[in-house]
C-alpha positions in Angstrom: 27.6 19.9 -25.1 26.9 16.2 -24.5 28.1 14.6 -21.3 29.0 11.5 -23.3 32.3 11.8 -25.2 33.2 8.2 -26.1 36.1 6.9 -28.2 35.8 3.7 -30.2 38.3 2.0 -27.9 35.8 2.3 -25.0 33.1 0.2 -26.8 32.1 -3.1 -25.3 30.6 -4.3 -28.6 28.0 -3.7 -31.4 24.3 -4.1 -31.6 23.5 -7.5 -33.2 19.8 -7.9 -32.7 17.1 -5.3 -31.8 13.5 -5.2 -30.8 11.2 -2.5 -29.3 12.5 -2.9 -25.8 15.7 -4.9 -25.8 19.0 -5.0 -27.6 21.4 -7.9 -27.9 25.1 -7.0 -28.2 27.9 -9.0 -29.7 31.1 -8.6 -27.6 34.2 -9.3 -29.7 36.8 -10.2 -27.0 36.8 -11.9 -23.6 38.6 -8.9 -22.1 35.7 -6.6 -23.2 33.2 -9.1 -21.8 34.9 -9.2 -18.4 34.6 -5.4 -18.2 30.8 -5.4 -18.2 28.5 -6.0 -15.2 24.8 -6.9 -14.8 22.9 -3.8 -13.7 25.3 -1.3 -15.1 24.2 1.4 -17.6 25.3 1.7 -21.2 24.8 4.3 -24.0 24.0 3.6 -27.6 23.8 6.3 -30.3 20.2 7.2 -31.1 18.6 9.0 -34.1 21.1 11.8 -34.3 24.4 13.0 -32.8 22.5 14.8 -30.1 20.7 11.7 -28.8 21.8 8.7 -26.8 19.7 5.6 -25.9 20.3 4.5 -22.3 20.2 0.7 -21.6 20.7 -1.5 -18.5 22.6 -4.7 -18.7 20.4 -7.7 -17.9 22.4 -10.7 -19.0 25.9 -11.7 -20.0 27.0 -14.9 -21.8 30.2 -16.3 -23.2 31.2 -18.2 -26.3 30.1 -21.8 -26.9 33.5 -23.3 -25.9 33.7 -21.3 -22.7 30.1 -21.9 -21.8 30.3 -25.6 -22.3 33.5 -25.8 -20.1 31.7 -23.9 -17.3 28.5 -25.9 -17.6 30.4 -29.1 -17.2 31.1 -28.1 -13.6 28.1 -26.0 -12.7 25.2 -27.2 -14.8 24.9 -23.5 -15.9 23.8 -21.6 -19.0 21.8 -23.6 -21.5 21.2 -22.9 -25.2 17.5 -22.3 -24.6 18.3 -19.6 -22.1 19.7 -17.2 -24.8 18.0 -15.2 -27.5 18.7 -16.9 -30.8 19.3 -20.3 -29.2 22.4 -22.2 -30.1 23.6 -19.5 -32.6 23.9 -17.0 -29.8 26.5 -19.1 -28.1 29.0 -18.6 -31.0 29.7 -15.1 -29.7 30.2 -13.4 -26.4 27.0 -11.5 -25.7 25.1 -8.9 -23.6 21.4 -8.3 -23.3 20.2 -4.8 -22.7 16.9 -3.4 -21.5 16.3 0.1 -23.0 15.2 2.5 -20.1 15.2 5.9 -21.8 16.8 8.5 -23.9 19.3 11.2 -23.1 19.4 14.4 -25.3 22.3 16.8 -25.0 19.9 19.5 -26.2 16.1 19.3 -26.3 14.8 22.5 -27.8 16.4 25.1 -25.6 16.9 22.8 -22.6 20.3 21.2 -22.2 20.9 17.7 -20.8 17.5 16.1 -20.7 16.6 12.5 -19.8 13.2 11.0 -20.6 11.8 7.5 -20.0 10.6 7.4 -23.6 12.7 5.5 -26.1 12.6 8.0 -28.9 14.4 6.0 -31.5 16.0 2.5 -31.8 19.7 2.0 -32.6 21.0 0.7 -35.9 22.5 -2.7 -36.4 26.3 -2.7 -35.7 25.9 0.5 -33.6 28.6 0.6 -30.9 27.7 0.3 -27.3 29.6 2.2 -24.6 29.6 1.6 -20.8 28.6 4.7 -18.7 31.2 4.9 -15.9 33.5 7.2 -14.2 32.9 10.9 -15.0 30.2 10.1 -17.5 28.2 8.2 -14.9 28.6 11.0 -12.3 27.4 13.6 -14.8 24.4 11.4 -15.9 23.3 10.6 -12.4 23.6 14.3 -11.5 21.1 15.0 -14.3 18.7 12.3 -13.0 19.0 13.7 -9.5 18.5 17.3 -10.5 15.5 16.5 -12.7 13.9 14.6 -9.9 14.5 17.5 -7.5 12.8 19.9 -9.9 9.4 18.0 -9.8 8.2 19.8 -6.6 9.0 22.8 -4.4 10.1 20.3 -1.7 11.2 17.1 -3.5 10.9 13.7 -1.9 14.4 12.3 -1.4 14.2 8.5 -1.1 18.0 7.7 -0.8 21.0 7.3 -3.0 21.4 5.6 -6.4 23.4 2.3 -6.0 25.1 3.1 -9.3 26.5 6.4 -7.9 26.1 6.9 -4.1 26.9 10.6 -4.5 23.6 11.1 -6.4 20.4 11.5 -4.5 17.4 9.6 -5.7 14.3 11.8 -5.8 10.7 10.6 -6.3 8.0 12.6 -8.0 5.7 12.6 -4.9 2.7 13.8 -6.9 2.9 10.7 -9.2 3.9 8.4 -6.3 0.7 9.1 -4.3 -1.9 10.0 -6.8 -1.3 6.9 -8.9 -1.0 4.6 -5.9 2.1 2.7 -4.8 3.2 -0.5 -3.3 6.1 -1.0 -0.8 7.0 -4.7 -0.5 9.8 -6.7 1.0 10.5 -9.7 3.1 10.6 -9.5 6.9 13.6 -7.5 8.1 14.3 -5.9 4.7 13.5 -2.4 6.0 9.8 -1.7 5.1 8.8 -0.1 8.4 11.6 2.4 8.5 11.1 3.2 4.8 7.5 4.1 5.7 8.7 6.1 8.7 11.2 8.0 6.4 8.4 8.9 3.9 6.1 10.1 6.7 8.9 12.1 8.3 9.4 14.0 5.1 5.7 14.5 4.7 5.5 15.9 8.3 7.9 18.7 7.3 5.3 20.1 4.8 2.9 22.8 6.0 -0.3 20.8 5.4 0.2 17.1 4.7 -2.7 14.7 4.9 -1.6 11.1 5.6 -3.3 8.3 7.5 -1.2 5.2 8.5 -3.1 2.1 9.5 -0.8 0.6 12.2 -1.8 -2.9 13.1 0.8 -3.7 15.8 1.5 -0.3 17.4 5.0 -0.2 15.9 4.7 3.4 14.8 3.9 4.8 18.2 7.4 6.1 18.3 6.9 8.6 15.5 6.8 11.7 17.6 6.1 14.0 14.7 2.7 12.3 14.0 -0.6 12.5 15.7 -1.1 9.2 17.5 -4.7 7.9 17.5 -5.9 4.5 18.8 -9.0 2.5 18.3 -10.4 1.9 21.8 -9.7 -1.4 23.4 -11.6 -3.1 26.3 -9.6 -1.0 28.8 -10.8 2.2 27.4 -14.5 1.6 27.8 -14.7 3.1 31.4 -12.3 6.0 31.1 -10.7 6.5 27.7 -7.1 7.8 27.8 -5.2 9.6 25.1 -6.6 10.2 21.7 -8.9 7.3 21.5 -11.3 6.7 18.6 -14.6 4.9 18.8 -16.2 3.6 15.6 -19.9 3.2 16.5 -22.0 0.5 14.8 -24.1 3.1 13.0 -21.1 3.9 10.8 -21.4 0.5 9.2 -23.4 0.2 6.0 -26.2 -2.3 5.8 -24.2 -5.1 4.2 -21.5 -4.8 6.9 -24.2 -4.9 9.6 -25.6 -8.0 8.1 -22.2 -9.7 8.3 -22.1 -8.9 12.0 -25.5 -10.1 13.0 -26.9 -12.5 10.4 -25.8 -16.1 10.0 -26.6 -16.9 6.4 -26.5 -20.7 7.0 -29.7 -20.5 9.1 -32.9 -21.4 7.4 -34.5 -18.2 8.6 -31.7 -16.0 7.4 -33.8 -14.4 4.6 -36.4 -13.4 7.2 -33.7 -12.0 9.5 -32.3 -9.9 6.7 -35.8 -8.5 5.9 -36.8 -7.8 9.5 -33.4 -6.3 10.3 -33.5 -4.0 7.3 -36.9 -2.7 8.3 -36.0 -2.2 11.9 -32.7 -0.3 11.1 -34.5 1.9 8.6 -37.2 2.7 11.1 -34.7 3.4 13.9 -32.8 5.8 11.7 -36.0 7.6 10.7 -37.1 7.9 14.3 -33.7 9.4 15.3 -33.8 11.9 12.4 -37.4 12.9 13.3 -36.5 13.3 17.0 -33.5 15.5 16.1 -35.4 17.6 13.7 -33.1 16.8 10.8 -35.7 17.3 8.1 -33.2 17.8 5.3 -31.6 14.5 5.9 -34.9 12.8 6.6 -36.1 13.5 3.0 -33.1 11.7 1.4 -31.5 9.3 3.8 -31.0 5.6 2.9 -30.4 2.4 4.9 -26.6 3.0 4.3 -26.6 6.6 5.5 -24.3 7.1 8.6 -27.1 8.2 10.9 -26.8 7.5 14.7 -29.6 5.3 15.9 -30.4 3.2 19.0 -29.6 -0.4 18.7 -32.0 -1.2 21.5 -34.8 0.1 19.3 -33.8 -2.4 16.6 -33.7 -5.2 19.1 -37.1 -4.2 20.6 -38.7 -4.3 17.1 -37.3 -7.7 16.3 -38.2 -9.1 19.8 -41.8 -8.0 19.1 -41.8 -10.0 15.9 -40.2 -13.0 17.5 -42.9 -13.1 20.3 -45.8 -11.8 18.3 -49.2 -13.4 18.6 -52.1 -12.5 16.2 -55.9 -13.0 16.5 -57.3 -16.1 14.9 -60.7 -14.5 14.3 -62.4 -16.8 16.8 -63.1 -14.7 19.8 -60.1 -13.8 21.9 -58.0 -16.7 20.6 -54.6 -16.0 19.2 -51.9 -17.8 17.4 -48.2 -17.4 16.8 -47.3 -14.7 14.3 -45.5 -15.5 11.0 -42.1 -14.9 12.6 -42.7 -16.2 16.0 -39.5 -17.9 17.3 -37.6 -17.3 14.0 -35.3 -14.6 15.4 -34.3 -16.1 18.7 -30.8 -17.0 17.5 -30.5 -13.6 15.8 -31.4 -11.8 19.1 -28.9 -14.0 21.0 -26.2 -13.1 18.5 -27.0 -9.4 18.7 -26.9 -9.4 22.5 -23.6 -11.3 22.5 -21.9 -8.9 20.1 -23.3 -5.8 21.9 -22.1 -7.0 25.3 -18.7 -8.3 24.2 -16.0 -5.9 25.5 -13.7 -6.8 22.6 -16.2 -5.0 20.3 -16.8 -2.2 22.8 -15.3 0.4 20.4 -18.5 -0.2 18.4 -21.3 -1.1 20.8 -20.2 0.5 24.1 -19.0 3.9 23.0 -19.5 6.9 25.3 -22.7 8.9 24.7 -21.0 11.7 22.8 -20.3 9.2 20.0 -24.0 8.6 19.5 -25.1 12.1 18.6 -25.6 13.6 15.2 -22.4 15.6 15.3 -20.2 12.6 16.2 -19.3 12.0 12.5 -18.0 15.6 12.1 -15.8 14.9 15.1 -14.5 11.7 13.5 -14.0 13.4 10.2 -11.9 16.1 11.8 -9.7 13.5 13.5 -9.2 11.5 10.3 -8.8 14.4 7.8 -7.5 17.3 10.0 -4.3 18.7 8.5 -3.5 21.9 10.5 -0.1 22.0 12.2 -0.7 21.5 15.9 2.7 22.6 17.3 5.0 20.9 19.7 6.9 19.2 16.9 3.7 17.3 15.9 2.1 17.8 12.5 -1.6 16.9 12.9 -1.7 16.2 9.1 0.2 12.9 9.7 -2.0 10.5 11.6 -1.1 7.1 12.9 -4.2 4.9 13.8 -3.3 2.0 16.1 -5.6 -1.0 15.4 -3.7 -3.4 17.6 -6.6 -4.0 20.0 -9.2 -4.6 17.4 -10.1 -8.4 17.3 -8.6 -10.1 14.3 -11.9 -11.6 13.1 -13.4 -8.1 12.4 -10.1 -6.3 11.6 -10.6 -6.3 7.8 -14.0 -4.6 7.9 -13.0 -2.1 10.6 -9.9 -0.9 8.7 -11.9 -0.7 5.5 -14.6 1.2 7.4 -12.2 4.0 8.1 -11.0 3.9 4.4 -14.6 4.0 3.2 -15.4 7.0 5.4 -12.3 8.9 4.2 -13.2 8.2 0.6 -16.9 9.1 1.0 -16.0 12.4 2.8 -13.6 13.2 -0.1 -16.3 12.2 -2.6 -18.9 14.5 -1.1 -16.6 17.5 -0.6 -17.3 20.3 -3.0 -14.3 20.2 -5.4 -14.3 23.6 -6.9 -13.3 24.3 -10.6 -9.9 22.7 -10.3 -10.5 20.5 -7.3 -8.8 23.0 -5.0 -11.4 22.6 -2.2 -10.7 18.9 -1.8 -7.5 18.4 0.3 -5.8 15.2 -1.0 -5.2 12.4 1.5 -2.9 9.3 1.4 -3.8 6.1 3.2 -0.8 3.9 4.1 -2.0 0.3 4.4 0.7 -1.4 6.6 0.5 -5.2 6.7 -2.0 -5.1 3.9 -2.1 -8.9 3.4 -4.0 -9.2 6.7 -7.0 -7.2 5.5 -6.7 -7.1 1.7 -6.1 -10.8 1.0 -6.2 -12.6 -2.2 -9.8 -14.0 -2.1 -10.4 -17.7 -1.7 -13.4 -19.9 -1.2 -12.8 -19.7 2.5 -12.9 -15.9 2.6 -15.1 -14.4 5.3 -17.8 -11.8 4.6 -15.7 -9.2 6.4 -12.8 -9.9 4.1 -15.0 -9.5 1.0 -16.5 -6.2 2.4 -13.0 -4.9 3.0 -11.8 -5.7 -0.5 -15.0 -4.1 -1.9 -14.3 -0.9 -0.1 -10.6 -0.7 -0.9 -11.1 -1.8 -4.5 -13.3 1.3 -5.0 -10.7 3.5 -3.5 -8.0 2.0 -5.7 -10.0 2.4 -8.9 -11.7 5.8 -8.2 -9.6 7.4 -5.5 -7.4 9.5 -7.9 -10.4 11.5 -9.0 -11.2 12.5 -5.5 -7.7 13.1 -4.1 -7.4 9.7 -2.3 -4.1 7.8 -2.7 -3.0 4.4 -1.4 0.4 3.1 -0.3 0.1 -0.7 0.0 2.8 -2.2 2.4 3.2 -5.9 2.7 5.8 -8.6 3.3 3.8 -11.1 1.2 2.6 -9.5 -2.1 1.5 -12.9 -3.3 -1.2 -12.9 -0.5 -2.5 -9.4 -1.4 -5.5 -8.9 -3.7 -4.2 -8.8 -7.2 -6.9 -6.3 -8.1 -5.5 -3.8 -5.5 -1.9 -4.4 -6.6 -2.8 -4.0 -10.3 -4.0 -0.4 -9.6 -0.5 0.6 -8.3 1.6 2.4 -10.8 4.7 2.6 -8.6 6.6 -0.2 -6.8 9.3 0.1 -4.1 10.5 -3.4 -3.8 13.0 -4.3 -1.1 14.5 -7.8 -0.8 12.1 -10.5 -1.7 13.2 -14.1 -1.1 10.0 -16.0 -1.8 9.6 -17.1 -5.4 5.8 -16.5 -5.5 6.2 -12.9 -4.2 8.9 -12.2 -6.9 6.6 -13.6 -9.6 3.7 -11.4 -8.5 5.8 -8.3 -8.8 7.3 -9.3 -12.1 3.9 -9.8 -13.6 2.9 -6.3 -12.7 5.9 -4.8 -14.5 6.3 -3.9 -18.2 8.1 -6.7 -20.0 11.1 -4.4 -20.6 11.7 -3.9 -16.9 11.4 -7.6 -15.8 15.1 -8.0 -15.9 15.7 -5.3 -13.3 13.7 -7.3 -10.8 16.0 -10.3 -11.1 18.2 -8.9 -8.3 15.3 -8.8 -5.7 16.6 -11.9 -3.7 20.1 -10.4 -3.5 19.3 -6.9 -2.2 20.9 -5.8 1.0 18.8 -4.6 4.0 17.6 -1.0 3.2 18.1 -1.4 -0.6 15.2 -1.4 -3.0 14.4 -1.5 -6.7 12.1 1.4 -7.5 10.0 1.2 -10.7 7.1 3.4 -11.9 5.9 6.8 -12.9 7.4 8.4 -9.8 11.1 7.9 -10.6 12.9 9.0 -13.7 15.3 6.1 -13.9 14.0 2.7 -12.7 17.0 1.4 -10.7 18.5 0.1 -7.5 18.4 2.6 -4.6 20.0 2.6 -1.2 17.2 4.0 1.0 17.7 6.7 3.5 16.9 5.7 7.1 14.5 7.8 9.2 15.5 10.0 12.1 12.9 8.4 14.3 12.7 4.6 13.8 9.5 2.6 14.4 9.4 -0.1 17.1 10.0 -2.9 14.7 13.6 -3.9 15.1 14.3 -7.6 14.7 15.2 -9.1 18.1 18.7 -10.6 18.2 17.9 -13.9 19.9 21.5 -15.2 20.5 22.8 -11.8 21.7 19.9 -11.3 24.1 20.3 -14.9 25.4 24.0 -14.1 26.0 23.4 -11.2 28.3 24.1 -11.6 32.0 20.6 -10.3 33.0 17.2 -10.7 31.4 14.5 -8.3 32.2 10.8 -9.1 31.4 7.9 -8.0 33.6 5.8 -11.1 33.2 3.3 -10.0 36.0 2.6 -6.8 34.0 2.2 -8.7 30.8 -0.2 -11.2 32.3 -2.3 -8.3 33.8 -2.3 -6.5 30.4 -3.5 -9.8 28.8 -6.4 -10.0 31.3 -7.4 -6.4 30.8 -6.8 -6.6 27.0 -4.9 -3.3 27.2 -1.3 -2.2 27.2 -2.1 0.9 29.1 -0.8 1.0 32.7 
């Protein structure tokens, strides 16, 4: 039996104009018009008595006389704003976006909702508001269907239309098809991320890597906390510190570190550096007896090698003298003096403690098995006990210098992707354990490219773009998190099939998100500037009904609460250890 049992008296009007995604409704009386609200759901009879089309109210307008009277005071609705122009103002009207189809019986299954619009309504078909008991029953169907998508469904919050109904996401579609979580500062992004990770940590073998740029997720006690080494870790590393040695860089990334392309000898530097690195890797493989790798390695292979061997070779070229053929006389070699600036730059980078996590790593990070150790840290997913799930990893990049941050974050992403790529998949991919990378503050290292973009930013985008385009095949998903979607690479965002959009107040950011949505759903996003903290509009493959959701807060909140300036200034005492802060600034480490 259908959950919708409407009488003609409940109708708000009749279909007046129809296209493939929208319906315009004529509302006969002002009383009926006052009963409708933007964002509410309505039902229209579909192809048969068993079928109802579900629509969401996008716009409401009044008759010409009423509209002109209101416009005189407010400068409001204009004729060009309405479908049909001036003629549309002759009647009260409502614009609907069709969001799916409800069937009381679909084969042997009762009460089924699908995002597909299986048929279009007829002209003059009556339109009914879904409210009261009908709304409760319909949202219960949505909630139950979402919960059935997995053994342990992902509950994201409550539907704003009915706060008794839990909103579930299809976590498979959310992560395998990439997602974006956007919202202005203070809208609730960080604790939405924490809530998602908290649910993932309850699974037996999750595999999630969160790129934490400010150390705000250090409070997530259920996750394994990793940290890229800072200057204070070079002598005696504490905690779970990661080093990312220079030999993990591919050749293009190494060039960006050491070669200044504005120099006249840049092409010679590139050639000499290439030969020196290739020879250093060959020597390391020969010394270690790694014959299998030796026969197939390339300049980009992550093979540990000694940077001092590279420097020595280039120094030899820079000071080389060759015979003139006249006795013992010699002359300067072809590259004599050409690499002096290159060598100075190499020495400067290698000795700079800010880059110590790359060039001053302990000796155990320079052996052939170091990459296996790093892979285990990044992709390990066995529960480790003590309330910590090793499969959820938070990597703190807060002590990485901002100038190299893009390429360092993308280095980790590239390694994860390549390890997944080279993992034997099995007949159905069962040997490849899927991994999600959560890119917090993505606008800082995945920016919209401009003429001023650095080589590091271009390399970062190249690495992440490949993950975005090909990751699904190899079990790599992305969750892009940003407060400024307008500043994030449009190529990356266009690969996201799911959007969790919290409050967005900037017009450019709103426009970016609207452009990525199907035309039929653009109206839903009109409410983005008016969302409350912790509310979101969720659209995409992962949710059955694209709608407004009140998100559930996490049990453990990140360290990202907005400071209440006036309240703190009003306190009788103010505590701030400035001496410790200054000392940490000098040591470039927050560790005591």
